C-alpha positions as CSV (number, residue, x, y, z in Angstrom):
1,A,0.0,0.0,0.0
2,K,1.2,3.5,-0.8
3,K,1.9,5.8,2.0
4,A,0.2,9.2,2.3
5,D,2.6,12.2,1.7
6,N,2.9,12.7,5.5
7,G,4.2,9.2,6.0
8,M,0.9,7.8,7.5
9,S,-0.5,4.6,6.2
10,P,-3.7,5.0,4.1
11,M,-5.8,3.7,7.0
12,Q,-4.1,6.2,9.4
13,A,-4.9,9.0,7.0
14,V,-8.5,8.1,6.7
15,I,-8.9,7.7,10.5
16,T,-7.3,11.0,11.0
17,A,-9.6,12.7,8.6
18,T,-12.7,11.3,10.2
19,K,-11.7,11.7,13.8
20,N,-12.5,15.4,13.6
21,A,-16.0,14.5,14.7
22,D,-14.6,13.6,18.1
23,L,-12.4,16.7,18.3
24,L,-15.3,19.0,17.4
25,G,-17.8,17.3,19.8
26,E,-20.0,16.4,16.8
27,T,-20.2,12.6,17.0
28,D,-24.0,12.9,17.1
29,N,-24.0,14.4,13.6
30,I,-20.8,13.3,11.8
31,G,-17.9,10.8,11.8
32,S,-19.8,7.7,10.7
33,L,-22.6,6.6,8.3
34,S,-25.7,6.0,10.3
35,I,-29.4,7.1,10.5
36,G,-29.8,10.7,11.5
37,K,-26.3,11.8,10.7
38,Y,-25.2,13.9,7.8
39,A,-24.4,11.8,4.8
40,D,-21.1,13.2,3.6
41,I,-19.4,10.5,1.5
42,V,-17.0,10.1,-1.4
43,V,-16.7,7.1,-3.7
44,V,-13.6,6.2,-5.7
45,K,-12.9,3.4,-8.2
46,G,-10.8,0.9,-6.2
47,N,-9.6,0.5,-2.6
48,S,-8.1,3.7,-1.3
49,L,-6.5,1.7,1.5
50,D,-4.4,-0.1,-1.2
51,D,-3.7,3.2,-3.1
52,I,-4.4,6.4,-1.2
53,T,-3.9,8.4,-4.4
54,L,-7.3,7.2,-5.6
55,L,-8.7,9.9,-3.4
56,E,-7.4,12.4,-5.9
57,S,-10.0,11.1,-8.5
58,V,-13.3,11.1,-6.7
59,N,-16.2,9.6,-8.8
60,F,-19.1,10.4,-6.5
61,V,-19.8,13.0,-3.7
62,M,-22.8,13.1,-1.4
63,Q,-23.0,16.0,1.0
64,G,-25.8,16.3,3.6
65,G,-27.6,13.5,1.7
66,I,-27.6,15.4,-1.6
67,V,-25.6,14.1,-4.6
68,I,-23.0,16.8,-5.5
69,K,-21.0,15.0,-8.1
70,Q,-21.6,11.8,-10.0
71,K,-19.5,10.5,-12.9
């Protein structure tokens, strides 16, 4: 698996990016996909844990439950 530019593993980079919910005290609204939370997701072609650079080519974006981008 490719390392992120900062030397983290891809999993560490993803966890770091999603942990902001805890830091902001917003775990009731963000930080995971579940009923009642904001649906902010991105979809890439492939497994970003195998190749973190896939996150540079996002195919689908949903923000607040609304599709923003769809290839």
